[in-house]
C-alpha positions as CSV (number, residue, x, y, z in Angstrom):
1,M,-40.5,20.0,69.6
2,D,-39.4,21.2,73.0
3,V,-36.1,20.9,74.9
4,A,-35.3,21.1,78.6
5,V,-31.8,21.8,79.9
6,L,-31.3,20.7,83.5
7,G,-28.4,22.7,84.9
8,A,-29.1,25.5,82.4
9,T,-27.2,28.2,84.3
10,G,-23.9,26.3,84.6
11,D,-21.1,26.9,82.2
12,V,-22.0,24.0,80.0
13,G,-25.7,24.5,80.3
14,R,-25.4,28.1,79.2
15,A,-23.3,27.1,76.2
16,I,-25.9,24.4,75.2
17,C,-28.8,26.9,75.5
18,A,-27.0,29.5,73.4
19,E,-26.0,27.0,70.7
20,L,-29.5,25.5,70.5
21,I,-30.7,29.0,69.6
22,E,-27.8,30.1,67.4
23,R,-27.9,27.0,65.3
24,R,-31.7,27.4,64.9
25,I,-32.2,23.9,66.3
26,L,-35.3,25.2,68.0
27,R,-37.9,27.1,65.9
28,P,-39.7,30.2,67.3
29,T,-42.7,27.9,68.0
30,S,-40.7,25.5,70.0
31,R,-40.0,25.8,73.7
32,L,-36.7,25.9,75.6
33,Q,-37.1,25.1,79.3
34,L,-34.3,26.4,81.6
35,V,-34.2,24.2,84.7
36,G,-32.7,25.3,88.0
37,R,-33.3,24.7,91.7
38,A,-35.7,26.8,93.6
39,D,-33.5,26.7,96.7
40,G,-30.3,27.6,95.0
41,A,-28.5,30.2,93.0
42,S,-29.4,28.4,89.8
43,G,-33.1,29.2,90.4
44,R,-32.5,32.9,90.5
45,A,-30.0,32.8,87.6
46,A,-32.4,30.9,85.4
47,H,-34.7,33.9,85.2
48,G,-31.8,36.2,84.3
49,L,-30.5,33.7,81.7
50,R,-33.9,33.7,80.1
51,V,-33.9,37.4,79.6
52,D,-30.3,37.4,78.4
53,L,-31.1,34.8,75.7
54,I,-34.1,36.7,74.5
55,D,-32.1,39.9,74.4
56,A,-29.4,38.2,72.2
57,H,-31.7,36.2,69.9
58,D,-35.1,37.9,70.0
59,E,-35.6,37.7,66.2
60,H,-35.5,33.9,66.1
61,A,-35.6,32.7,69.8
62,P,-38.0,29.9,70.8
63,L,-40.4,30.3,73.6
64,I,-38.3,30.2,76.8
65,D,-39.5,29.4,80.3
66,V,-38.1,28.4,83.7
67,A,-38.7,25.3,85.8
68,L,-37.5,25.2,89.4
69,T,-38.4,21.7,90.5
70,P,-38.0,18.2,88.9
71,D,-41.7,17.8,88.7
72,E,-42.0,20.8,86.3
73,V,-39.7,19.4,83.7
74,V,-41.6,18.8,80.4
75,A,-39.9,18.4,77.0
76,D,-39.4,16.0,74.1
77,V,-35.6,16.0,74.6
78,I,-34.1,16.5,78.1
79,V,-30.4,17.4,78.5
80,L,-29.1,16.4,81.9
81,A,-26.2,18.8,82.6
82,A,-27.0,19.4,86.3
83,G,-24.8,18.6,89.3
84,R,-21.1,18.9,90.3
85,T,-18.6,19.5,87.6
86,I,-14.9,18.7,86.9
87,P,-12.6,21.2,88.7
88,T,-10.2,23.3,86.7
89,G,-6.7,24.7,87.5
90,V,-3.2,23.4,87.7
91,G,-2.9,20.3,89.8
92,Q,-6.6,19.5,89.9
93,V,-7.4,15.8,89.6
94,V,-10.6,14.3,88.3
95,D,-12.1,12.3,91.2
96,R,-14.8,10.2,89.6
97,D,-15.8,8.7,92.9
98,A,-16.5,12.2,94.3
99,L,-18.4,13.2,91.2
100,A,-20.5,10.1,91.5
101,A,-21.3,10.6,95.2
102,A,-22.3,14.2,94.5
103,N,-24.4,13.5,91.4
104,L,-26.1,10.2,92.0
105,E,-29.0,11.7,94.0
106,I,-29.5,14.4,91.3
107,F,-29.6,11.8,88.5
108,D,-32.1,9.7,90.5
109,E,-34.3,12.6,91.5
110,Y,-34.7,14.0,88.0
111,A,-35.1,10.5,86.4
112,A,-37.8,9.5,88.8
113,A,-39.7,12.8,88.2
114,I,-39.5,12.5,84.4
115,A,-40.8,8.9,84.6
116,A,-43.7,9.9,86.9
117,N,-44.7,13.1,85.0
118,G,-43.6,12.7,81.4
119,S,-45.2,11.4,78.3
120,G,-43.2,8.2,78.2
121,H,-41.5,9.2,75.0
122,E,-38.8,11.7,76.2
123,V,-35.2,11.1,75.2
124,V,-32.5,12.1,77.7
125,V,-29.0,13.1,76.7
126,V,-26.7,12.7,79.7
127,V,-23.9,15.3,79.9
128,S,-23.1,15.4,83.7
129,N,-20.2,13.2,84.9
130,P,-19.8,10.4,85.5
131,V,-21.7,10.0,82.2
132,E,-21.8,6.2,82.6
133,L,-23.5,6.5,86.0
134,G,-26.0,9.0,84.7
135,V,-26.9,6.6,81.9
136,A,-27.3,3.7,84.2
137,V,-29.5,5.6,86.7
138,V,-31.8,7.3,84.1
139,A,-32.2,4.1,82.1
140,R,-33.4,2.3,85.1
141,H,-36.3,4.7,85.3
142,L,-37.1,5.4,81.6
143,G,-35.8,2.4,79.7
144,R,-32.4,2.0,78.2
145,H,-33.2,3.0,74.6
146,R,-34.4,6.5,75.6
147,V,-31.0,7.4,77.3
148,I,-27.7,8.2,75.7
149,G,-24.5,9.7,77.1
150,M,-22.9,12.4,75.0
151,G,-19.3,11.5,76.1
152,G,-18.8,9.0,73.3
153,W,-19.7,11.6,70.6
154,L,-17.5,14.3,72.1
155,D,-14.5,11.9,72.3
156,T,-15.3,10.8,68.7
157,L,-15.3,14.4,67.4
158,R,-12.0,15.1,69.2
159,F,-10.4,12.0,67.7
160,R,-11.6,12.9,64.2
161,R,-10.3,16.4,64.6
162,E,-6.8,15.3,65.7
163,V,-6.6,12.9,62.8
164,A,-7.8,15.6,60.4
165,S,-5.3,18.1,61.9
166,A,-2.4,15.6,61.5
167,L,-3.3,15.2,57.8
168,G,-4.0,18.9,57.1
169,I,-7.6,18.2,56.1
170,R,-11.1,19.2,57.4
171,R,-12.7,17.1,60.1
172,Q,-15.7,16.4,57.8
173,R,-13.4,14.2,55.6
174,V,-12.7,11.9,58.6
175,S,-15.0,9.3,60.0
176,G,-14.4,6.8,62.8
177,F,-15.4,6.3,66.4
178,V,-14.3,6.3,70.0
179,A,-15.9,3.7,72.3
180,G,-15.5,2.8,75.9
181,Q,-15.6,5.2,78.8
182,H,-15.7,9.0,78.5
183,G,-12.2,10.4,79.4
184,D,-9.0,8.6,80.1
185,A,-10.5,5.1,79.4
186,A,-11.7,6.0,75.9
187,V,-11.0,3.4,73.3
188,P,-10.1,4.8,69.9
189,L,-11.3,2.5,67.2
190,W,-8.6,2.9,64.5
191,S,-10.2,0.1,62.5
192,S,-13.3,2.3,62.0
193,V,-11.4,5.3,60.6
194,R,-12.2,6.2,57.0
195,L,-10.8,9.1,55.0
196,R,-13.0,10.5,52.3
197,G,-11.2,10.4,48.9
198,L,-8.8,7.6,49.7
199,D,-9.1,4.0,48.7
200,V,-8.4,1.1,51.1
201,D,-4.7,0.8,50.5
202,E,-4.1,4.5,50.7
203,R,-6.1,4.8,53.9
204,L,-4.2,1.9,55.5
205,D,-0.9,3.4,54.6
206,V,-1.9,6.8,56.0
207,L,-3.2,5.3,59.3
208,D,-0.1,3.2,59.7
209,R,2.0,6.3,59.5
210,L,-0.2,8.2,61.9
211,R,-0.5,5.5,64.5
212,G,3.0,4.1,64.3
213,P,4.0,0.7,65.7
214,R,1.5,0.9,68.6
215,D,-1.6,-0.9,69.7
216,L,-4.1,-0.4,72.5
217,S,-2.2,-2.6,75.0
218,T,0.0,0.4,75.8
219,F,-2.6,3.1,75.4
220,A,-3.5,3.5,79.1
221,G,0.2,3.8,79.9
222,E,0.8,6.4,77.2
223,I,-2.0,8.5,78.6
224,A,-0.7,8.3,82.1
225,A,2.8,9.2,81.0
226,A,1.6,12.1,78.8
227,K,-0.4,13.6,81.7
228,A,2.6,13.3,84.0
229,E,4.8,15.1,81.5
230,L,2.3,17.8,80.9
231,G,1.8,18.2,84.7
232,A,5.5,18.7,85.1
233,I,5.7,21.3,82.3
234,S,2.7,23.3,83.5
235,A,3.5,23.1,87.2
236,A,4.7,26.7,87.1
237,A,1.2,27.8,86.3
238,D,2.4,30.7,84.1
239,A,1.2,31.3,80.5
240,A,4.5,30.4,78.9
241,S,4.7,27.0,80.6
242,L,1.1,26.2,79.6
243,G,1.9,27.3,76.1
244,R,4.9,24.8,76.0
245,A,2.6,22.1,77.4
246,F,0.0,22.6,74.6
247,A,2.8,22.6,72.0
248,R,4.2,19.3,73.4
249,I,0.8,17.7,72.7
250,D,1.1,18.4,69.0
251,E,4.1,16.0,68.9
252,W,2.0,12.9,70.0
253,P,-0.2,10.6,68.0
254,P,-3.8,11.7,67.3
255,D,-5.4,9.2,69.8
256,V,-3.2,10.4,72.6
257,Q,-3.9,14.1,71.7
258,A,-7.7,13.5,71.8
259,V,-7.5,12.4,75.4
260,V,-4.8,14.7,76.9
261,R,-5.7,18.0,75.2
262,P,-9.0,18.3,77.1
263,Y,-7.1,17.4,80.3
264,L,-4.7,20.2,79.8
265,T,-7.5,22.6,79.0
266,H,-8.9,22.0,82.5
267,Q,-5.4,22.3,84.0
268,S,-5.1,25.7,82.3
269,G,-8.2,27.0,84.2
270,A,-10.4,27.0,81.2
271,K,-13.3,24.6,80.6
272,T,-14.4,22.4,77.7
273,A,-17.9,23.9,77.8
274,F,-18.1,24.9,74.1
275,G,-16.8,21.5,72.9
276,T,-19.2,19.7,75.2
277,A,-22.1,21.9,74.1
278,G,-21.3,21.4,70.4
279,A,-21.4,17.6,70.8
280,T,-24.5,17.7,73.0
281,V,-26.4,19.9,70.5
282,D,-25.4,17.6,67.7
283,L,-27.2,14.7,69.5
284,V,-30.3,16.9,70.3
285,D,-30.4,18.0,66.6
286,T,-30.2,14.3,65.5
287,I,-33.1,13.4,67.8
288,L,-35.3,16.3,66.7
289,D,-34.5,15.9,63.0
290,G,-36.6,12.7,62.7
291,R,-33.9,10.8,60.7
292,D,-31.8,7.9,62.0
293,I,-28.1,8.9,62.1
294,V,-25.0,6.9,63.3
295,V,-23.3,8.5,66.3
296,A,-21.3,7.3,69.3
297,G,-22.5,7.5,72.9
298,Q,-22.7,5.7,76.2
299,V,-25.7,3.4,76.3
300,L,-27.0,0.5,78.4
301,L,-26.4,-2.7,76.4
302,D,-28.2,-6.0,76.9
303,G,-26.4,-8.4,74.7
304,E,-26.4,-6.4,71.5
305,I,-22.6,-7.0,71.1
306,A,-20.2,-9.7,72.3
307,L,-16.7,-9.1,73.7
308,D,-14.3,-11.9,74.0
309,G,-17.2,-14.2,72.9
310,I,-19.5,-13.1,75.7
311,P,-22.7,-11.1,75.2
312,W,-22.1,-7.7,76.8
313,R,-24.5,-6.3,79.4
314,G,-23.8,-2.9,81.0
315,V,-23.1,0.7,80.1
316,L,-20.5,1.2,77.4
317,G,-19.7,3.8,74.8
318,V,-20.4,2.4,71.3
319,P,-21.5,3.6,67.8
320,V,-25.3,3.4,67.6
321,V,-28.2,4.5,65.4
322,L,-29.9,7.5,67.0
323,G,-33.3,8.8,66.0
324,P,-36.4,10.5,67.4
325,D,-37.2,7.6,69.7
326,G,-33.7,7.2,71.1
327,W,-31.0,4.8,70.1
328,R,-31.4,1.3,68.5
329,D,-28.9,-0.8,66.5
330,V,-25.3,-0.9,67.7
331,L,-23.0,-0.6,64.7
332,L,-19.7,-1.7,66.1
333,G,-18.4,-3.7,63.2
334,E,-15.5,-6.1,63.3
335,L,-13.0,-5.0,65.9
336,A,-9.2,-5.5,65.7
337,P,-8.0,-7.9,68.5
338,D,-6.4,-5.1,70.5
339,E,-9.6,-3.1,70.3
340,E,-11.8,-5.9,71.5
341,R,-9.5,-6.7,74.4
342,R,-9.3,-3.1,75.5
343,L,-13.0,-2.5,75.2
344,A,-13.8,-5.6,77.3
345,A,-11.4,-4.4,80.0
346,V,-12.8,-0.9,80.0
347,G,-16.3,-2.3,80.1
348,G,-15.5,-4.4,83.1
349,Q,-14.1,-1.3,84.9
350,I,-17.2,0.7,84.1
351,T,-19.5,-2.1,85.5
352,S,-17.4,-2.4,88.6
353,S,-17.4,1.4,89.2
354,I,-21.2,1.7,88.7
355,E,-22.0,-1.2,91.0
356,G,-19.8,0.4,93.7
357,W,-21.3,3.9,93.2
358,M,-24.9,2.6,93.3
359,R,-24.3,0.6,96.4
């Protein structure tokens, strides 16, 4: 099985390529295609990255080649990590409209080329932001079941980690999902959280203690207030201030931590490349493995779920069954009332944004 990484020479693309090899996701007989642009720096860097990956992993590296135009992309699984990225540094603001304007043409160009030249069975994992726009554009060309955005899985892993950290256990003992939009409008589904080794009553008692007397009606306000507080603490831009800001995050509930910790990571000048790569490679591994596994991701729905009694149609992050042919069943389960209300509101925001961007 072969994998192509569009935007392979970017920070996230490099981390994805390295992790695909280090985790032995690709066998020596498989192929890893590094995709850059013939008219840009990524085209030159792709050849150097190929050599560097072989130097580092020669004993078990797959076959590695370089593609410099969208028409040359050929693979069973295609990772879309090309385009403009979220800026880093103190005071930087994520402008989703600017990201959409910069990346819409890239999404469309690659999707059209894959549809024209591919086998008709490729599965695309969208990494580039806005993830929801990427899913909408690529699904329009390839069909919706062959496209999944990795943002829902990354948010889910972050949420599970924060819950596990608060309890002093390993993340593997925590299940549960995050739905909605990737980023500030993520919808943590507390009703889906399960803790291995605890019965129902014990689990509910622990989750009540972790969550406190809160529901999702106040979640957006909590995120905004937390980001404002962190911005004030870290405004000095020195290491001590950033250290205090990261320490402050540890005092908040796990769902708030899961959203604002990545925000502060970008404010610090670092990036979330390794976390993003880990979540992306999880999805690639699932697709290549041949088994159906439940993950979370942004997908284009067509009535598979109902929110507020209305069949939902549009891009939304939800738990799905993912396998070698893409995603199929949505496994959302029965939502708590606050979760359903919040998910419907976020879904409406996503639809409105995509319609505006695509106009």
